[in-house]
C-alpha positions as a printed Julia matrix, in Angstrom:
68×3 Matrix{Float64}:
  0.0    0.0    0.0
  1.17   3.56  -0.62
  0.06   6.87   0.86
  1.2   10.49   0.88
  1.3   12.42   4.14
  1.24  16.23   4.12
  3.65  17.33   6.83
  3.97  20.89   8.11
  7.13  22.22   9.69
  9.83  20.45   7.67
 12.41  23.01   6.58
 15.83  21.35   6.41
 17.82  18.15   6.09
 17.54  17.48   9.81
 13.74  17.69   9.55
 13.81  15.27   6.63
 15.99  12.81   8.56
 13.84  13.02  11.69
 10.6   12.35   9.81
 12.1    9.62   7.65
 13.69   7.87  10.64
 10.49   8.03  12.69
  8.46   6.5    9.88
 11.05   3.81   9.14
 10.73   2.73  12.78
  7.0    2.07  12.39
  6.45  -1.67  12.01
  5.3   -2.48   8.49
  6.73   0.61   6.78
  8.78  -0.52   3.79
  9.82   2.74   2.15
  9.83   6.48   2.85
 10.5    9.36   0.46
 10.45  12.92   1.8
  9.96  16.03  -0.35
 10.87  19.14   1.64
  9.81  21.47  -1.18
  6.33  19.95  -1.43
  5.98  19.26   2.3
  5.0   15.68   1.58
  6.14  12.22   2.56
  5.36   9.2    0.39
  5.16   6.02   2.43
  5.01   2.44   1.2
  3.72   0.1    3.88
  2.19  -3.26   4.65
 -1.41  -2.49   5.57
 -1.64  -5.61   7.74
  0.89  -4.21  10.23
  0.97  -0.41   9.72
 -1.74   2.21   9.39
 -2.08   5.93   8.78
 -2.7    6.67  12.46
  0.52   4.97  13.61
  2.47   6.89  10.96
  0.85  10.18  11.97
  1.73   9.57  15.62
  5.35   8.81  14.74
  5.69  12.07  12.78
  3.91  14.15  15.42
  6.19  12.74  18.14
  9.05  14.36  16.23
  7.31  17.76  16.49
  5.74  18.04  13.05
  2.09  18.31  12.06
  0.4   15.89   9.7
 -2.37  17.62   7.74
 -5.21  15.47   6.46
């Protein structure tokens, strides 16, 4: 499964690394691609073990907002 998260607050390489790392730690996430310019994160995941809510929580724990 693939989804795109709109993330507010990412402005630099550190932001990109923090968001990417947090999502990669979510069980079932198989791939993460961050676009700072667009403010989006494309996530490929196994829907049997990961869900949008767990991904949103992981990003928000890093201090960024996920906009639905």
